[in-house]
N, C-alpha and C positions, 0 to 999 in steps of 0.2 A: 401824377402826370405820366402817362404811358409813352413809350418809345415806338413810333410808327415808322416802318421802313417803306420806302417807295422805290420800286424798280422802274427807272425811266425818267429822264429829265427833259422831255419835250413839253409842249403846251399843256397836255393833260397832267403830266407829272408835277410841274411847278405850280399850276393852278391848284391841284389837289394838296400839295404841300402847304400852300398858303391857307387853304380852307381848313385843313386839319390843325395847323398851328393856331389859327384863330379860334378853334374850338377848345384849345387848352392843352394840347399834346405836343411833345417834342417830335421832330421829324428828321429823318435821315434820308436824303435822296441819293440813290445810287445810279449814276449815269454811265453807260457803257463807253462813251466816246471820251476823247482827251479834253474836250471843252463842252460847256453848255452853250448850245446854239441851235438854230432851226434852219432847215433847208426849205426851199420853195420861194414863191414870190407872192402874188396877191391872194388875199383871203377875204371873203365876204362875211360880215357880222350882222345878223338880224337883231331885232329888238330883244329876243330871248338871250342873246349873248351879252348885250350891254346890261341887261337886268342882272345877269350873273356876275359880270365884272363889277358892277356897283356893289353887289353883296360881298365881293372880295376886297373892296376898298380901292380899286384901281380904275374904275369906270372913267373918271374925268381925264386921267392920264392917257388912256387909250384913245378916247375921243379927240384929244388934242392933236394926235398924230394921224387921225383918220380923215378920209375924204367923205363928206356927207353928200352922197350922190342924190340926184334929183328924182330918178325914176329907174325902174327895171323895164327894159324894152325888149320885146320878142319880135324879131324880124323874120320874114320868110326868106330863107337863103336861096330860093329859086327865083322868085319874082322881084325880090328886093323891097317888097312892101312891108309896112309895119302890120303885125298881126294884132298886138295889143300892147298896152303900156300901163304899168302901175306906178302912179306918183307916190313918192316916199315922204312927202311933207303933208301939211294940212290934216286931212282925215286919218291918214296912216299913223301919224304921230299921236293924234288924239286917241285913237283906238288902242294902240299898243304902249304908249307912254315913253317909248325910247326910239332912237333913230335906227335907220338901216345905213350902214357905212362900209367902206372898203379900206383895207390897210395892207401894208406890206407885212408879211408873216413875221418877219424879225422884229417889227415895231411892236406888235402885240406881245411877242415872246419877251422882248427886252423889258417891258413894263412889269410883267409878271415875275421875271427873274430878279429884277432889282428889288421888288417887294419882298421876295424870299431872302435875298442877301441882307436886307435890313432887319429881318425878323430874328430875334435872339433865339427862338426855339427851333430854327431850321438850320440844318447842316447840309451843305451841298458837296458831293464827292464825285470826282471824275475818275476815268479809267477803272470803273468798277462794274463790269458786266456780270449780271447774276446768272449763274449756271443752273441752279436748282434751289428748291426750298424744302424744309421739313417743318411740319406743324405737329407739336406733341400735346396740344390742348391747353398748355400754360404759356407757351411762347412760340415764336417762329424763328427759325434760323435759316439764313440763306448762305449758300456757298458761292463765292465769286469764282471767276475763271482762273484766278491766281491760286485758288485753294483756300483762301482766307474764309473764315466763317464769321458772319455778322448776325447778331441776335437782336430781336425786338419783341414787342408785345403783339404786333400785327404786321402784315405785309399787304401792300397795295400794288398790283401789277398795272402799271401805266406805260408799258414798254412796247406799245404799238401793234401794228397789224400782224407782225411775226413774233408775237410775245412769247418769250421763254416761259413765263409763268403760266400762260394759257396752255402751252404745249404740254406741260406737266399736269395741269389741272384737268383739262378736257381731252387732250390727245386727239384733236380733230383734224390734224394734218395741216397742209398748206392752205393759204387763202385761195378763194375762187378767182381765177383769172377771167376778167370780164370780156376779153376780146377787143376792148376799146383802147386805142393808143392816143395819147395826148402829147401835143407839142407846145412848149411854153417859151416865151421870150419876154424880156423887160426892156422898154425903150425909154431913154431920157426924154422928158416932155419937151425940152428945148428943140428936139429934132422933129417934133410933131407939128404939122401945119395947123394954123388956127382953125380951119374948117373941120379938122378931125379931133379937136379937143372937146369931146363930148363928156359932160358930167353925168353920165349914166352908166349902169351896167347893161350892156347891149349884147344880146345873143342872137346869132343868125342860125336858124334851124333849117337843115337840108337833109335829104335822104341819106341816112347813115353817117352824116357829118354834122358838126356844129362848131361855131366859133364865137368866143366871148372876149370882150375887151372892156377895160375900165381903168381909171386913174388910181394910183396908189401912192403911198409915202408922202402924204400931204399934197398930192398933185405934182410931185417931182418926176414921176415915172408913169408910163402907160403899160399896163399888164395885158399880154396877149396869150390866149389859150385856145388852141384849135384841136378838136377831137374827131377821130374817125373810128367807126365800127368796122375794123378790118380783120376780125376773127383772130387777133394775135393770141398766141399761146405761150410765148416766152416772156418771162418776167423781166422787165427793163426798168431801171430807176435812174433818171438823170443823165442818160447817155447823150453826148453831143450829137447833133444830127445836121446834115447838110441843108442849108437854107433853100436851095433849089428844090429839094425833095418836098419840103413843106409847101412851097408855093405851087408846085405841080399838083400836089395832093388836093389842094383846095382851090384850084384854078377855075372851077365851075361856079364859085360863089359870085354874087353880084359885084359890080365894079367898086362900090364904096367899101364893101367888106374886104375886097382884095387890096384896096388902098391901105387899109389898116394892116393887113398881113405883110405888105411890102415894107412896112416900117421896121419889122423885126430883122435883126442882123445875126444874132447868135441865138440858136435854138437848142433846146434839150428835150428829150422825149422820155415818157414813162408809159408803161402798160398798166392800166387801172385794175385794181383788185378789191374785192370785198369778201364778206362771209354771209352765210344765211343767219338770220336771228336765232339766238339760243336763249333759254330762260335761266340757265345756271351759270353764274359768274363767281360763285364763292365756294370755298373749301375751308371750313372752320375759320381760323383767324386770317385767312387769305382771301382777297377779292380782286376782281378785275374792274377796270373802267376805261373810258375813252376807246380808242381804236383796238385796244387789247380785248375789250368786251364786245364791241359792236361796230366794226369797221364798215364804212359805207362808201358808195360812189359819191362823187362830188356834186351830183346834179341838183340836189336840193340846197347846196351850199351850207350844210349843217354839221359837218364832221367836227370842227373845232367848237361849234356852238353846243353840241351834245356833250363834249368833254367838259366844257365850262359848267353846264348844268349838272353833270355828274359830280363835279368837285363841290359845288354849293350844296347839293342834296346830301352828300356824305358828310360834309362839315356840319350841316344842321343836325343830322342824326347823332353825330358824336358829341355835339354841344349839349345834348339832352342829359349827358352824364352817365349813360349806361356803360359800365365797364366791361360788359360781355361783348367782345368784338364779334364773336360768331353770330350772336343775335342781331347786332347792328348791321353786319354785312348781309345777312339774310333779308332784313328789312330794306336795305338799300337796293338789292337786286329786285325785290318785289316791287319797289316804287318805280324803278327806272326801266325795267326790261320791256314792258309793253310799249312805252313811248319810243324808246330807241329802236325797237324792232320795227315799229310802224315807219319811222323815218328811214331805216334801211330799205324797207320795201318800196316806199314812195320814191326814194332816190333812184332805184332801178326803173320804176314805172315812168318817171319823168323822161328818162333817156329814151325809152321805147316809144312812149305815146305822145310826147311833146316835142322832143328835140330831133328825132331821127325818122319819123314816118315819111312815107312816099305816097304819091298817087291819091287815091280816094281818101285814105286815112289822113293825109296832110290837108286835103281840102276840108274834111270834116273838122279837124283841129282848128283850122283858120276860121271856119264859120262859127264854131262853138265859142272859142275864146274871143273872137272879134265882136261877138254880140254881148259880151259881159260888160255890165256897168261897173263903176268904181266900187260900189257896195258888193257886187258879186265877186270881184277880185279880192277885196279885203276878206270876205267870207272864206274864200278858197285858202288863204294863208293863215286864217285865224288860229287854227289848232297848232300850227307850227310856231307862231310867234308869241302866243299868249302864255302867261305864267303857267307852267305845267304842274307845279306843286306850290303849296302855301309858302310865302316868302318868310314867314316867321312861324314857329311851332310852339 
Protein backbone atom coordinates (compact mmCIF):
# COMPACT_ATOMS: atom_id res chain seq x y z
CA UNK A 1 0.00 0.00 0.00
CA UNK A 2 1.59 3.23 -1.18
CA UNK A 3 1.39 6.61 0.56
CA UNK A 4 -0.06 9.27 -1.76
CA UNK A 5 0.21 12.96 -0.85
CA UNK A 6 -2.43 15.39 -2.08
CA UNK A 7 -1.80 19.14 -2.02
CA UNK A 8 -5.12 20.93 -1.63
CA UNK A 9 -8.26 20.03 0.26
CA UNK A 10 -10.99 21.56 -1.90
CA UNK A 11 -13.54 19.62 -3.94
CA UNK A 12 -10.87 18.22 -6.27
CA UNK A 13 -8.59 17.26 -3.38
CA UNK A 14 -11.12 15.43 -1.22
CA UNK A 15 -12.77 13.72 -4.21
CA UNK A 16 -9.35 12.51 -5.33
CA UNK A 17 -8.46 11.39 -1.81
CA UNK A 18 -11.59 9.26 -1.77
CA UNK A 19 -10.88 7.78 -5.21
CA UNK A 20 -7.23 7.00 -4.39
CA UNK A 21 -8.09 5.43 -1.02
CA UNK A 22 -10.80 3.31 -2.64
CA UNK A 23 -8.14 2.08 -5.07
CA UNK A 24 -6.16 0.61 -2.16
CA UNK A 25 -3.67 3.31 -1.17
CA UNK A 26 -3.11 5.44 1.92
CA UNK A 27 -3.67 9.18 1.45
CA UNK A 28 -2.48 12.30 3.24
CA UNK A 29 -4.29 15.51 2.24
CA UNK A 30 -2.33 18.70 2.94
CA UNK A 31 -4.65 21.72 3.14
CA UNK A 32 -3.12 25.19 3.34
CA UNK A 33 -5.93 26.77 5.38
CA UNK A 34 -6.81 26.33 9.04
CA UNK A 35 -9.90 24.26 8.24
CA UNK A 36 -11.37 22.14 5.50
CA UNK A 37 -14.12 24.19 3.88
CA UNK A 38 -15.31 25.57 0.53
CA UNK A 39 -16.09 29.13 -0.51
CA UNK A 40 -18.76 30.13 -2.99
CA UNK A 41 -22.46 29.52 -3.38
CA UNK A 42 -24.34 27.67 -6.10
CA UNK A 43 -22.89 25.00 -8.32
CA UNK A 44 -24.44 23.10 -11.22
CA UNK A 45 -23.89 19.36 -11.54
CA UNK A 46 -24.52 17.65 -14.87
CA UNK A 47 -25.12 13.91 -15.36
CA UNK A 48 -21.37 13.36 -15.75
CA UNK A 49 -20.84 14.72 -12.23
CA UNK A 50 -23.47 12.44 -10.70
CA UNK A 51 -22.02 9.48 -12.57
CA UNK A 52 -18.64 10.24 -11.00
CA UNK A 53 -20.17 10.78 -7.56
CA UNK A 54 -21.85 7.39 -7.79
CA UNK A 55 -18.47 5.85 -8.58
CA UNK A 56 -17.10 7.51 -5.44
CA UNK A 57 -19.95 6.06 -3.37
CA UNK A 58 -21.59 9.39 -2.47
CA UNK A 59 -24.07 9.99 -5.29
CA UNK A 60 -27.19 9.37 -3.23
CA UNK A 61 -26.05 11.67 -0.43
CA UNK A 62 -25.36 14.54 -2.83
CA UNK A 63 -28.67 14.04 -4.61
CA UNK A 64 -30.48 14.18 -1.27
CA UNK A 65 -29.35 17.79 -0.74
CA UNK A 66 -29.68 18.90 -4.37
CA UNK A 67 -32.46 20.67 -6.23
CA UNK A 68 -33.59 18.71 -9.29
CA UNK A 69 -34.33 21.63 -11.58
CA UNK A 70 -36.85 21.12 -14.36
CA UNK A 71 -35.06 22.89 -17.21
CA UNK A 72 -32.20 25.03 -18.45
CA UNK A 73 -33.71 28.23 -19.86
CA UNK A 74 -31.93 30.75 -22.07
CA UNK A 75 -33.62 34.15 -22.17
CA UNK A 76 -32.93 37.17 -24.36
CA UNK A 77 -31.69 39.81 -21.93
CA UNK A 78 -32.75 42.59 -24.30
CA UNK A 79 -36.26 41.60 -25.34
CA UNK A 80 -37.14 39.42 -22.36
CA UNK A 81 -38.24 36.59 -24.66
CA UNK A 82 -37.21 32.98 -24.18
CA UNK A 83 -34.66 31.86 -26.77
CA UNK A 84 -34.75 28.15 -25.97
CA UNK A 85 -35.25 25.71 -23.11
CA UNK A 86 -33.85 22.25 -22.43
CA UNK A 87 -36.13 20.10 -20.23
CA UNK A 88 -34.10 18.03 -17.77
CA UNK A 89 -36.58 15.21 -17.19
CA UNK A 90 -37.95 12.58 -19.59
CA UNK A 91 -35.70 12.20 -22.63
CA UNK A 92 -32.78 13.95 -20.91
CA UNK A 93 -32.75 11.44 -18.05
CA UNK A 94 -33.29 8.54 -20.44
CA UNK A 95 -30.33 9.52 -22.59
CA UNK A 96 -27.81 10.30 -19.85
CA UNK A 97 -29.02 8.07 -17.03
CA UNK A 98 -28.47 10.70 -14.34
CA UNK A 99 -30.10 14.02 -13.36
CA UNK A 100 -29.02 17.61 -13.78
CA UNK A 101 -29.19 19.37 -10.42
CA UNK A 102 -27.98 22.40 -8.51
CA UNK A 103 -26.50 22.42 -5.02
CA UNK A 104 -24.87 24.76 -2.58
CA UNK A 105 -21.15 24.26 -3.01
CA UNK A 106 -20.64 23.47 0.67
CA UNK A 107 -23.32 20.75 0.49
CA UNK A 108 -21.36 18.88 -2.19
CA UNK A 109 -18.11 19.43 -0.35
CA UNK A 110 -19.44 18.33 3.02
CA UNK A 111 -20.55 14.96 1.64
CA UNK A 112 -17.13 14.30 0.10
CA UNK A 113 -15.32 15.48 3.22
CA UNK A 114 -17.42 13.28 5.50
CA UNK A 115 -16.65 10.26 3.32
CA UNK A 116 -12.94 11.04 3.60
CA UNK A 117 -13.13 11.42 7.38
CA UNK A 118 -14.79 8.04 7.71
CA UNK A 119 -12.20 6.27 5.54
CA UNK A 120 -9.42 4.64 7.56
CA UNK A 121 -6.83 5.12 4.80
CA UNK A 122 -7.27 8.91 4.57
CA UNK A 123 -5.56 11.44 6.84
CA UNK A 124 -6.61 15.10 6.63
CA UNK A 125 -4.18 17.77 7.77
CA UNK A 126 -4.77 21.54 7.99
CA UNK A 127 -2.33 24.48 8.23
CA UNK A 128 -0.06 22.62 5.81
CA UNK A 129 0.64 24.81 2.76
CA UNK A 130 3.02 23.09 0.34
CA UNK A 131 5.96 25.29 -0.64
CA UNK A 132 7.70 22.98 -3.13
CA UNK A 133 8.38 19.36 -3.98
CA UNK A 134 11.27 17.11 -4.91
CA UNK A 135 10.97 13.85 -6.85
CA UNK A 136 13.97 11.53 -6.85
CA UNK A 137 12.48 8.64 -8.81
CA UNK A 138 11.75 6.48 -5.75
CA UNK A 139 9.70 8.89 -3.65
CA UNK A 140 8.38 12.43 -3.49
CA UNK A 141 9.12 14.86 -0.69
CA UNK A 142 7.24 18.09 -0.15
CA UNK A 143 8.42 21.00 1.95
CA UNK A 144 5.72 22.85 3.83
CA UNK A 145 5.78 26.58 4.51
CA UNK A 146 6.89 25.75 8.06
CA UNK A 147 10.00 24.01 6.72
CA UNK A 148 8.74 20.54 7.63
CA UNK A 149 9.39 17.86 5.00
CA UNK A 150 6.69 15.26 4.29
CA UNK A 151 7.49 12.17 2.19
CA UNK A 152 5.33 9.86 0.14
CA UNK A 153 5.34 7.60 -2.91
CA UNK A 154 3.50 10.11 -5.11
CA UNK A 155 2.13 13.66 -5.07
CA UNK A 156 -1.12 14.94 -6.59
CA UNK A 157 -1.45 18.70 -7.05
CA UNK A 158 -5.10 19.58 -6.46
CA UNK A 159 -4.28 23.04 -5.16
CA UNK A 160 -6.38 25.16 -7.49
CA UNK A 161 -5.94 27.72 -10.22
CA UNK A 162 -2.88 29.27 -8.52
CA UNK A 163 -1.31 25.91 -7.83
CA UNK A 164 2.09 25.90 -6.17
CA UNK A 165 2.72 22.47 -7.66
CA UNK A 166 1.93 23.70 -11.17
CA UNK A 167 4.13 26.77 -10.72
CA UNK A 168 7.12 24.53 -10.01
CA UNK A 169 6.23 21.92 -12.62
CA UNK A 170 5.30 24.14 -15.57
CA UNK A 171 6.43 27.65 -14.62
CA UNK A 172 3.74 29.17 -16.81
CA UNK A 173 3.01 32.22 -14.70
CA UNK A 174 -0.24 33.68 -13.46
CA UNK A 175 -3.65 32.61 -14.76
CA UNK A 176 -5.23 34.51 -17.63
CA UNK A 177 -7.54 37.29 -16.46
CA UNK A 178 -10.67 36.98 -18.58
CA UNK A 179 -11.81 40.58 -18.20
CA UNK A 180 -15.16 39.35 -16.90
CA UNK A 181 -16.44 40.42 -13.48
CA UNK A 182 -19.07 38.39 -11.63
CA UNK A 183 -21.30 39.54 -8.78
CA UNK A 184 -22.85 36.89 -6.52
CA UNK A 185 -25.55 36.93 -3.87
CA UNK A 186 -27.56 34.27 -2.01
CA UNK A 187 -31.13 35.02 -0.97
CA UNK A 188 -33.26 33.11 1.58
CA UNK A 189 -36.15 31.59 -0.34
CA UNK A 190 -38.60 32.83 2.27
CA UNK A 191 -37.95 36.35 0.99
CA UNK A 192 -38.63 35.37 -2.65
CA UNK A 193 -42.21 35.96 -3.85
CA UNK A 194 -44.04 32.93 -5.21
CA UNK A 195 -44.02 34.30 -8.76
CA UNK A 196 -40.20 34.23 -8.78
CA UNK A 197 -39.72 30.75 -7.33
CA UNK A 198 -38.70 29.23 -10.64
CA UNK A 199 -37.40 25.66 -10.50
CA UNK A 200 -35.05 26.21 -13.41
CA UNK A 201 -31.54 27.36 -14.14
CA UNK A 202 -32.36 30.57 -16.01
CA UNK A 203 -29.83 32.67 -17.87
CA UNK A 204 -30.52 36.13 -19.31
CA UNK A 205 -28.09 36.83 -22.18
CA UNK A 206 -27.37 40.43 -23.19
CA UNK A 207 -24.52 42.26 -24.96
CA UNK A 208 -21.44 41.84 -22.74
CA UNK A 209 -23.69 40.88 -19.81
CA UNK A 210 -25.48 37.82 -18.50
CA UNK A 211 -27.39 36.95 -15.36
CA UNK A 212 -28.11 33.49 -13.93
CA UNK A 213 -30.42 32.44 -11.09
CA UNK A 214 -31.50 29.11 -9.61
CA UNK A 215 -32.51 27.58 -6.25
CA UNK A 216 -29.91 25.83 -4.08
CA UNK A 217 -29.56 24.09 -0.69
CA UNK A 218 -32.62 21.92 -1.15
CA UNK A 219 -34.62 24.97 -2.21
CA UNK A 220 -33.84 26.99 0.92
CA UNK A 221 -31.95 29.70 -0.96
CA UNK A 222 -31.90 31.42 -4.34
CA UNK A 223 -28.50 31.80 -6.01
CA UNK A 224 -27.88 34.96 -8.08
CA UNK A 225 -24.84 35.45 -10.34
CA UNK A 226 -24.52 38.43 -12.68
CA UNK A 227 -21.54 38.80 -15.04
CA UNK A 228 -20.23 41.71 -17.12
CA UNK A 229 -17.45 41.77 -19.70
CA UNK A 230 -15.89 45.02 -18.47
CA UNK A 231 -12.27 44.34 -19.48
CA UNK A 232 -11.24 43.99 -15.83
CA UNK A 233 -7.52 43.47 -15.33
CA UNK A 234 -7.21 43.32 -11.54
CA UNK A 235 -7.65 39.94 -9.86
CA UNK A 236 -10.48 40.18 -7.32
CA UNK A 237 -11.78 37.32 -5.18
CA UNK A 238 -14.85 37.61 -2.96
CA UNK A 239 -14.68 41.36 -2.35
CA UNK A 240 -17.88 42.92 -0.92
CA UNK A 241 -19.52 45.28 -3.39
CA UNK A 242 -22.21 47.91 -3.07
CA UNK A 243 -25.69 46.67 -4.02
CA UNK A 244 -26.50 49.88 -5.90
CA UNK A 245 -23.50 49.31 -8.17
CA UNK A 246 -24.76 45.86 -9.10
CA UNK A 247 -28.29 47.11 -9.80
CA UNK A 248 -26.99 50.01 -11.90
CA UNK A 249 -24.67 47.74 -13.89
CA UNK A 250 -27.57 45.50 -14.92
CA UNK A 251 -30.34 48.11 -15.02
CA UNK A 252 -30.88 47.57 -18.76
CA UNK A 253 -32.04 43.95 -18.29
CA UNK A 254 -35.78 43.17 -18.70
CA UNK A 255 -38.14 43.87 -15.80
CA UNK A 256 -38.41 40.25 -14.64
CA UNK A 257 -34.64 39.82 -14.55
CA UNK A 258 -34.35 43.05 -12.55
CA UNK A 259 -36.96 41.72 -10.10
CA UNK A 260 -34.63 38.80 -9.39
CA UNK A 261 -31.60 41.09 -9.06
CA UNK A 262 -33.37 43.35 -6.57
CA UNK A 263 -33.77 40.38 -4.23
CA UNK A 264 -30.03 40.34 -3.58
CA UNK A 265 -28.98 42.37 -0.56
CA UNK A 266 -25.35 41.43 0.09
CA UNK A 267 -23.14 41.03 -2.96
CA UNK A 268 -19.56 39.93 -3.49
CA UNK A 269 -17.48 40.18 -6.64
CA UNK A 270 -14.82 38.13 -8.42
CA UNK A 271 -12.85 38.66 -11.61
CA UNK A 272 -12.88 35.40 -13.55
CA UNK A 273 -9.63 33.72 -14.59
CA UNK A 274 -8.65 30.62 -16.54
CA UNK A 275 -5.69 29.21 -18.48
CA UNK A 276 -5.04 27.92 -21.96
CA UNK A 277 -5.18 24.13 -22.26
CA UNK A 278 -1.87 22.29 -21.84
CA UNK A 279 -0.99 18.65 -22.48
CA UNK A 280 1.56 18.14 -19.73
CA UNK A 281 0.33 17.74 -16.16
CA UNK A 282 2.87 15.23 -14.86
CA UNK A 283 6.45 15.23 -13.65
CA UNK A 284 7.55 11.74 -12.67
CA UNK A 285 5.65 10.77 -9.53
CA UNK A 286 3.85 14.15 -9.46
CA UNK A 287 0.63 14.99 -11.31
CA UNK A 288 -1.90 17.83 -11.47
CA UNK A 289 -5.68 17.61 -11.66
CA UNK A 290 -8.79 19.77 -11.31
CA UNK A 291 -8.23 23.52 -11.54
CA UNK A 292 -4.50 23.05 -11.04
CA UNK A 293 -4.41 21.24 -14.40
CA UNK A 294 -7.25 22.77 -16.42
CA UNK A 295 -8.92 25.85 -14.87
CA UNK A 296 -11.90 27.02 -16.93
CA UNK A 297 -14.49 29.75 -17.05
CA UNK A 298 -17.81 28.85 -15.47
CA UNK A 299 -19.89 29.20 -18.64
CA UNK A 300 -20.27 25.47 -19.33
CA UNK A 301 -20.82 24.81 -15.59
CA UNK A 302 -18.19 22.08 -15.71
CA UNK A 303 -15.30 23.07 -13.43
CA UNK A 304 -16.26 20.84 -10.51
CA UNK A 305 -17.64 18.19 -12.87
CA UNK A 306 -14.25 17.87 -14.60
CA UNK A 307 -12.49 17.58 -11.23
CA UNK A 308 -14.84 14.75 -10.22
CA UNK A 309 -14.20 12.98 -13.53
CA UNK A 310 -10.45 13.41 -12.94
CA UNK A 311 -10.71 11.80 -9.52
CA UNK A 312 -12.60 8.76 -10.81
CA UNK A 313 -10.29 8.29 -13.80
CA UNK A 314 -7.16 8.43 -11.64
CA UNK A 315 -8.69 6.09 -9.08
CA UNK A 316 -9.51 3.59 -11.83
CA UNK A 317 -5.97 3.66 -13.16
CA UNK A 318 -4.46 3.16 -9.71
CA UNK A 319 -6.88 0.32 -8.97
CA UNK A 320 -5.36 -1.66 -11.84
CA UNK A 321 -2.42 -2.34 -9.55
CA UNK A 322 0.39 -0.68 -11.49
CA UNK A 323 2.93 0.40 -8.85
CA UNK A 324 4.77 2.67 -11.31
CA UNK A 325 3.25 6.05 -10.48
CA UNK A 326 5.14 7.74 -13.29
CA UNK A 327 3.50 5.47 -15.86
CA UNK A 328 0.07 5.82 -14.24
CA UNK A 329 0.28 9.60 -14.20
CA UNK A 330 1.35 9.66 -17.84
CA UNK A 331 -1.68 7.51 -18.74
CA UNK A 332 -3.95 9.74 -16.68
CA UNK A 333 -2.77 12.87 -18.47
CA UNK A 334 -3.16 11.18 -21.85
CA UNK A 335 -6.72 10.12 -21.03
CA UNK A 336 -7.91 13.43 -19.61
CA UNK A 337 -6.07 16.24 -21.42
CA UNK A 338 -8.07 16.20 -24.66
CA UNK A 339 -11.48 16.22 -22.99
CA UNK A 340 -10.69 18.85 -20.38
CA UNK A 341 -8.94 21.05 -22.97
CA UNK A 342 -12.06 20.89 -25.13
CA UNK A 343 -14.24 21.93 -22.17
CA UNK A 344 -11.88 24.84 -21.40
CA UNK A 345 -12.26 26.04 -24.97
CA UNK A 346 -16.03 25.66 -25.20
CA UNK A 347 -16.42 27.44 -21.86
CA UNK A 348 -14.78 30.49 -23.42
CA UNK A 349 -16.75 30.11 -26.64
CA UNK A 350 -20.11 29.93 -24.85
CA UNK A 351 -19.40 33.27 -23.20
CA UNK A 352 -18.53 34.94 -26.48
CA UNK A 353 -21.00 33.30 -28.85
CA UNK A 354 -24.03 32.52 -26.68
CA UNK A 355 -24.11 34.74 -23.59
CA UNK A 356 -22.64 38.07 -24.72
CA UNK A 357 -23.22 38.74 -28.46
CA UNK A 358 -24.96 41.89 -29.69
CA UNK A 359 -26.80 43.05 -32.80
CA UNK A 360 -26.76 40.70 -35.77
CA UNK A 361 -24.76 38.06 -33.88
CA UNK A 362 -27.44 37.98 -31.16
CA UNK A 363 -30.20 37.73 -33.76
CA UNK A 364 -28.42 34.82 -35.43
CA UNK A 365 -27.99 33.10 -32.05
CA UNK A 366 -31.70 33.48 -31.32
CA UNK A 367 -32.74 32.16 -34.71
CA UNK A 368 -30.37 29.20 -34.59
CA UNK A 369 -31.04 28.06 -31.03
CA UNK A 370 -34.73 28.90 -31.24
CA UNK A 371 -35.13 26.50 -34.17
CA UNK A 372 -33.57 23.57 -32.30
CA UNK A 373 -35.77 20.62 -31.44
CA UNK A 374 -35.37 18.74 -28.16
CA UNK A 375 -33.31 16.12 -29.98
CA UNK A 376 -31.08 18.88 -31.39
CA UNK A 377 -30.49 20.28 -27.91
CA UNK A 378 -29.71 16.87 -26.46
CA UNK A 379 -27.25 16.27 -29.28
CA UNK A 380 -25.54 19.60 -28.47
CA UNK A 381 -24.80 18.53 -24.88
CA UNK A 382 -24.23 14.85 -25.59
CA UNK A 383 -20.44 14.99 -25.62
CA UNK A 384 -20.43 16.98 -22.38
CA UNK A 385 -22.67 14.73 -20.32
CA UNK A 386 -22.07 11.26 -21.70
CA UNK A 387 -19.56 8.88 -20.07
CA UNK A 388 -16.10 10.08 -21.21
CA UNK A 389 -14.21 6.89 -20.30
CA UNK A 390 -15.31 3.32 -19.53
CA UNK A 391 -16.89 3.10 -16.06
CA UNK A 392 -14.99 -0.12 -15.37
CA UNK A 393 -11.62 -1.23 -16.71
